[in-house]
N, C-alpha and C positions, 0 to 999 in steps of 0.2 A: 614461657611465662607466669607472672603470678596468679593462681589460682584461687580466688579470698574466695573464704566462709561466709555463708550466707546471715547479715544482719538479724536477728529474732526482737530486736528493740521497737519500741514505739515508733512509729512510719508514719509522723508529719510530715506533708509534701513540700518540698521546697518551694517557695512562691520567685518567680522570676519572669520577666517582659520579654523573654524568647520562647518562641510556641516549642512544643514540645514533638522531637519528629515522632512518629509513627514507625510500624516496620512494614508498613506498604505505603507511605509515602515520604520515604528519606530523600530531602532535598539536595540537589543537585547542582547546586549554583550560590555565589557565596555575595550575599546583599551587600559587603562593605567592597568599597574600592580603594586598595591603597597600591601604595609602590609598592610597600613590600609588606610579606605577611607578619603581621602584628598580634594587639592583642590589645582588649578593653577590658578594664575592669574597674569598682566604684572601692575607691581607696578607703573606704568606710568600715569591709565587712572582705572576709575571704572568698569573693566570687572572682571568676574570671571568664571572657570570652577569646579562644581566639580567631582572629580576622583575618582572613588571607584577600588577597587580590586572584589567589590560584583558584580557577571554580574544581571543583568535584569530580573525578570521571563517571560516566556513568555508562560501565562498561565492562564485561560477564571477565572473567579471571582468564576465557580463551580469547575473547575479542583482545585483549589485550599481549596476550603473549603472538597473535599470528598478526598485529599491527609490528611489534618488534622483530618477530622475523623478517617482515617484507623490509623494513629499515635496516637491519644489520644480519643476512641473514646467511653469511660465512664468518659471521665472526662467533670465537669459541666461547657455549651457555656452561658448559658446566665441565669440570676433572674429578674424578675418583680417585684420588691416587692409588690404593691400594688392590684396583679391579685387573693392568688399569682402564680405565673408559676415559675417552673424550668425546664432546659430543659438539659440533657446531649448531647455533639457532635452528637455522634449516633442517639437521640430523633428527635433534629433539621433536623439535615439530611434528615430522613425519612417524618417528618412532607414538607419538602422544597420539596423534588422530588415529593412527593404527589399530591404537590400545584403546580409544574410545569406542571405535565404529565393533572391534571386537566385544564388547559389555556388552552389548546388545544378544550377543551368540546366547549368555548365558542367562537371557530372558529377560535382564533388567529393564525396568520402566522407569519414567523419571521421577526423581524425588525418594527411588530407593538406597536402602544403604550399603555403602559396601564400606567393606574392614582393610585397615592396610594396616600390618603390625612390623614389627623389626626395626632394627637401629637403620641406618642412612647407608641404604643402596641406590643405584642410579634409578632399581624398578620402583621405588618408592616415591622418586618427583615423578618418573614417568605416569604413575597411578593418579596424581596429586593433580597433574592437568586434563588426563585421560576421564576421570572422574566431573574435572568440571564442566569438559565439552560435553561428554555423554549426558550431563543434567541429572546425575544421581548426589547422594551424599555421599563424598569419602568421612569414614570413622576412622579419626589416632587410635591407635590402638596401641595402649604402654607397654614396649619390648621386654620389659620387667615384669607386664603381672603373669601372675601365676593361674591354674586350671578354673579355679573359683573366682577369679578376679574377671576373668575373658569370659567366663560363661557367663557372668553377670551383664558385661558392659552389650555381647550379643544378643541376651534378650530383651535389654532392656531398649535396644533400636531397634531391632525386628531385622536384624544383620539378613540379608540373602547371600552375601560373598561373603569371603575371607581370604584374604593375600597375605603369604607370611616363608621366610624363606625357609628353612630346614632346621638349622642350629646355627648360634653364633657365644663362639666362647663358653659360656655356663648352661647357654640356654639354647635346650634343644626345645624348639619349637611344636615339632612333630608329635612330641612326647606328652608333650603339654594338651595339644589340643586331642589326641587321644582319651587325654584322662578326660577330659573336656566335653569327647564328642567320642565314646568308644565304638560309635557304629562305623568309623570308619575304615573297621579291621576286615570290614565286610566286602569292602570296596574292590577293585578292582586295581593294580599300578595303574597309574597313568590318567584313573579316570574319574573326577571329582564330585560326580551327584552322590547328595547326602541325603538322609532322611535321618534328623535326631527330634528323640522323643524329649528329652529336655531344650534343645532349640529348636521350635517349630520349624521359624520361617528361613532359617539358614538352607539354601540350598545348593550351595558350590563352594571349593576349597581348592586355592591354585596356590600352588607349592614356586617361587622362583630363587635362585643363587647356581644354580645346575638344572642341568638336563636330567636328571635318573629319576626315574618316575615312582613314585610313593601310594603303596595303598590307598587309595580311598580321596586322589586328589591331582587334580590338572595340571599339566606342565606349563608355565608361563610362556614359557618358548613357542610350545603349539597353539595356546590361545591367541598372541597375539597379532598369526597370521590364520587364523578361523574368520574373520569379517569377510560376508561376500556383497557380491552388491542392495543388495538390501539390506543391508545395516550398511555400510555407507550412505543408502539414500536414508535412512532414517537418522543418521546422524547429519547429514546434510540439512533437514527438514527440523533437526534442533535446535542449529545456529541459528534459525529464522525465528525461534519460538521460545528460547530462553530468555528471562531476563535478570538483570544485576539485582532484583532485591531478594532473588530467591537462596534459600540454601544452600548450600555446597561443604560443607566441613564440620564435622561435630569432636572438639575433643572434651576430653574429662577433666575433671576436676577433682581433687579425694573429697570423698564422702564427711559431709560433720555429722550422720547417723551412720557410718559404718559404709556405705552404698556413693562412690561418685556420680556426677550429675553431667549430664552430657548438653556442654555450651555451643547453640548451634548457630553458627556463622553463615553470614553471605558474600556473596561474589564484589560486593558495593562492598560493604564494611572492611576487608579483607586487602582486597584490591586498593582501595583509597587509600587505606593506614598504614600500607606499605609503600607507597609512591608516596605520600606526603615525609615519610621516614629516611627515602632515597633525595629529597631534595635537601631537607634540613644536612643530611651525610654529605653533600654535594656532585652525589651521582649523576644529575642532569648536564652539570658541565663536566666533568670529564674521566676518563677510564677507568676502572678499579678492578681488581681479584682477591678475591673476599673468601678468607681463610674460615670454615664454618665448621668447629668441633664440637656445636651443641646438635642433640638429637633433633632429627627430624619431625618428632612425634609434639615436639612443643611448637608453639606458635611462635619462639626466638629464630628457630631455626627453622622452620618452611612456610613463614608469614614474613619477617623482620628480614631474613635470607632469600629466599629462594622468590617470593613476589615480589618482593625489591627490587630483588635484581634483571628479574623480568621486565619490569614497569621501566626501568633505564637500561637495555640493553646490557645491561653487566657479568662480568664473567665469576662464578663461584667456583671453591674447589673445598669438597670433603678430605680432610687429611687420611682419614680410615673408618669405618662400619661405625666403630662406637671410640669412645675418648679415651686416647693414649698419647701420654704428652710428647716421647720421641716423633711421633706424626704428624704432630705439627710444626715440631720445628724442621723438619725434613719439605715438608708440602711450601711454607714461609721460604724455606729456600730454595726449593727446586722448582717454583711456580710463579717467583716473585712476588708475593704475596704483595698487597698498598694495605690491608686490612683486615684487623681479626676480629670475631665476633668472642664471647664466650661469658660464664659467668663470673661472678667474683673466684670461687675458687678455681677456675679454668685458670684464671692468670696469677692466682697465688702459684699453683702447681709450675707455672713456666718461668715465674720469674726465680723460685726456689731451683729451679735445677739447675745440674750443672752442664747440662746441654746450650746455657747461654750463653756461653763461652767456645765452645765448637761450631756452631752455626751462623751463621749468615744471614740475620733477619733486617738487616739494614732497610730494606724494599718500604720494610712499614713505615706506616706513617698517620694511621690512622686505627680507628677501633672502636667495638660497641660495646657495651656493659650491661649488665641486665639480668633478671632473673631472682634477685636475690639482692637484700641493702646492699650499697656498696660502700667498703671503708675509705675513708679521704688517703689515709695512707696509702691503702693499696694503688687509687689511681694517680697519686703523685711518683708513686713509682715507675709505673705504666709510659706516664710521660718521660718522667729524668733516662730510665734505664734502657725503657725498650724506645723511646723517642714518637712516642705514637702523639703526639702534638694534634693530631685531629679528630679526635676519640668522642663519642657519648656518652653520656652513660642515660640508658631508657629506662622508664618505669612502666605498667600497665597489667593487667591483668588478661587471662585469654578469654574474658567474658567483655571485653573490648577491643578484641581481634589484632594486635592486644594493648597499644602504647594508647597513652592519655598525656603524658609530658614527653621530655627529650632534651640535649644540651641542643645550645646553639654553638656552632662553631668559631663567632663572629666574637664571642666570649672571650678573656681571657682562660686557657686551659687551667690554671691554677684557681681561678674563681669558678670555673665551670664545675671544678670538682667537689662544690660547698655544696648540691644539690642535684636533687634529678633533674631539673631544665625547668624550661619551661611548658604550657598549656599548647597540644599541638592543634595546628590548623582547623577550624570550623569544629571546636569543641569544647565546651563548657566545663570548670571543676567551679567546686565551693570545698571549703571544710566547714563542716558541720557540727552543731550541738547537739545531744540525744532527740531534741526534736525536730532537726531537722533545719536549723537557723543557721543561716554562715555566722561562724565565729567572729570576731576583733581580727583584722592581720595581724598576725605573728601568735595567736591563741592557737592552742593544741584542739584542733575536734577528727570526725572521722572522714575521712575524702571522698570524695562524691563527686560524677562524673557525668556528661549526656553528650547525646551527639550519634552520627551517623553510624559509629564504628559495633556501636551498643548491640548483643547478642538481640535475635530474636527471643530467645530465654531456653530455660531447661527442656533438652528434650523427655516429652510425656512427665514433664511432673510441673503442673500449673502453680501448686502451693509453692517450691521451692523459689519460682520463678519471681511471683509476687513478692515473695520476703528480700529478693537480691534488687527487683525494680520497682521505684517506686509507679504510683501511677501517671506520673509525667515525665517518666522513661529517666529519669535519674536512677545509677546503677549504684550503688553503698559497695566500698572496696574495701568495707572490713579493716582497713588501715589506719592509723593514725596519724597525722602530718600537719604540720605549720605551712601556710604562703606567705612569703617574704614579701618585701615592700613592690620590689621588679618585677611581682610575681611570680618569683620562682619555688619552686616547692621543695621540703624537705619531708622526708619519710621515717619519724621519730619511734616507730611500733606496731602492734597492733591493736585493736580494741577485742580482742580474740584472742581464744589459744593458738592458732595456727603455728605449728615449727614449717621454717624455711632451712632445710639443709641441701646446700649447694645447690639452687635455684629449684628443686623437688619441692611441691606443698606436702606437708606430712597430718594431717589431723591425727588429733590422739585420741580423740574419741575410737576411730579404727581400730590403734592397736588394740584401745584398753578394750573394746567388743574379741577381738581373736585371743587374747592372754583370758577371758572370763570365760573361753569356750577349753580351757584347757583344764583335764579332770581335777588337776592339782591345784590351781590355783583359788583361792576365797576371792582375792580381790586384786586390782589393779587401776593405776593409777601416771600416767604416761606425762612428762613436761620437759620442754626441750631447755638443754641448759650451751653455754658458751662453747664453741668449738675455732681454734686458729684455723683451718683449713675450711671447713664446711659454715661456718660462721653459727649454725647449730647444729645440735644434735641432739639422740634421743634417747630421753632417760626414763624407764620403768622401776615406779614404787609395787614389790610384790607382795601381798598375802597368803601364805600357803594356807590350807586345809594342814587342820591339827595335825591330821594320821600322817602328812606328807613333812611335817617338819623334820627339817636334817636330812634328808634323802632325796632332797630337788635341791638341785643347785641352780647359783646364773647362768652356769652356761647348758646346763639343761635346756630350760626358757628358750636364750637367744638360739640353738638348735630348733627348737618346736618354730620358734617364729620364721627364722630361714628356710623352713620346709613349705609355709603353710604361708607365706608373704612376699608382694616383691622386696626386694635388698635394702630400698633404699628405706623401709618401713623398718627393718630389725633395729632394736634399741641397741646402740653404744656400751649402755649401763645397763643392767640390771640389778636393784638394792632390793633383796632380801629384807622385808618387815615384818614387825609384829601388829598386832591391830593398836595396842596402846602408845605407835611411836608414829602414828599419823595424824595429822595435825589436823584438828576438828574447828569447826563453829562452833557459836551456843546451841545452832541447830539440828549441828551432828553431820556436817555436810565436809567433806577434806579441801583443805586450804591448798591450792593448787600454788598461789604465790609464795605460802610457806616450803612446800617441797622443793620447792627449784631453789629457793634461799640454801636450804639445809644440804639441798645435793650439791652445790656449786661450792660447801664448805668438806663437804666430806670428800669429792672429788678433786679437791685443789684446782679448783677454777676460777678462784678468786681473783684471780691478775688476766684471768681472760677476758675478751670485751666479744660479747657479739657488734655483730654488725648493727644492729638494733642501738645495741648501749653506747655502740661510737657515736653514731647519731645525734642521740639523747646529750652527749660530752659536752661535740661540738658546736 
């Protein structure tokens, strides 16, 4: 989901008659008693409160899984099409409890951090709930990270254990780990004890995917059976002590200063946000089989998908370990999926594919689209060509667990696509000016949200937490929005320069800092430009050192980026420019807006609309 850049603007607090929820005293009931979920808003300004007669659930993730398993033990919980693996709720619950107890054999204690790295494996979902039961905090590690990014996240979190597959497609995870932790080479095959000089708190590495031992790493299939009576007793004790308000998951957003930030989320926030998303989708009333091509390390996959399904006893289908259009069609046809998740890029690819005419996707009747701004024309095609009349547009941030708005299915689908929906139950939204004061209805401002699902904060980063969240717990999204008369929300741009490329958040500063490390680069500036498939893509203006002019090409620079950064951060366009070609302000600062405008003209992108541009025009 969206990982929003922290605001650095003057932060006057937004006044409200509603008490601000604290991280230690999150409300568990709604004071309004209405027949149906509804909203309350002041018509003179852009403020809205999502009221509901459905109370919040005061449960941990593990308690909810246990309750659902007792209710529908034999129902199929998950299908991983390419393993192939199928598990009922009872089978999944058994695997989760086995692994949760086995985590204690690694010396883990309550609150320790456990990294889960890699694409969509069954083991990933088992670990998601095993960590929840064991009282440790799962750290979602981006599967595209290279060794410097991996090392930073491990050091930042004080990670004790890292789980990962050996390799997937072009990613050799063992090789990357060896670059980050060369001490692995000295380990025995199948023995995962590690003492790393650069990552001193790391104690264990565990590999999954096959049973062939690797130097310096435990084998997952051995570990899951390692628990004895002492560990099982410790797990039973944790069942009695664990509270819903405690942290359970950490997801890293791209950093505004070159370093990512770890949004720390609770059982309570994730569980309730997913629960109400499912109610809005009608999952509490009928059975669904949900096709999820989205990555599990994002909130979209692991929260709106998996945790939502667990709350409502639904079945999740993962077409493949990573995004692959033909596998999506196979999964929908073979598993009779009724709902498909996806970013706008994913739906664009599916609709353009010739496979649309070769596969039977008639079982689809709904879907969820989000992770990036959604073009209205795309949503119309989803309804007309894929017959997904029960689809919902979602909007939120990793920092809000993640959803703050969502479409309501009782609204006509062609009206539904005109916005990102209405406020979620038990949450508040406001569109504010630069002083934090709500703007009139229909006027543009920054979207702020407040409620039970707001993160505890950025891990070990008090200053950035205070920049993102006001003293009375309003989260500042960094997105420019408007509120319509009916309370629905339109996202029309961003207050700062983050690029959203196919659902991945990319901060120009992070790429610029990498480019400046290259010996031949004198200066570099990065902007977003429109892209038909991804919505936005990355364009870098680079000034070379005088002695390297004529020697270094754009391809040299792209290759260097591919070696040093996750692939989604690599610029699609590199324009080599002289110093005199950079547009400057009177004070000598580079005008990024002008660079963006010039780049669109130079690259012939004048007629290509970004998703934000389309939102403004409509």
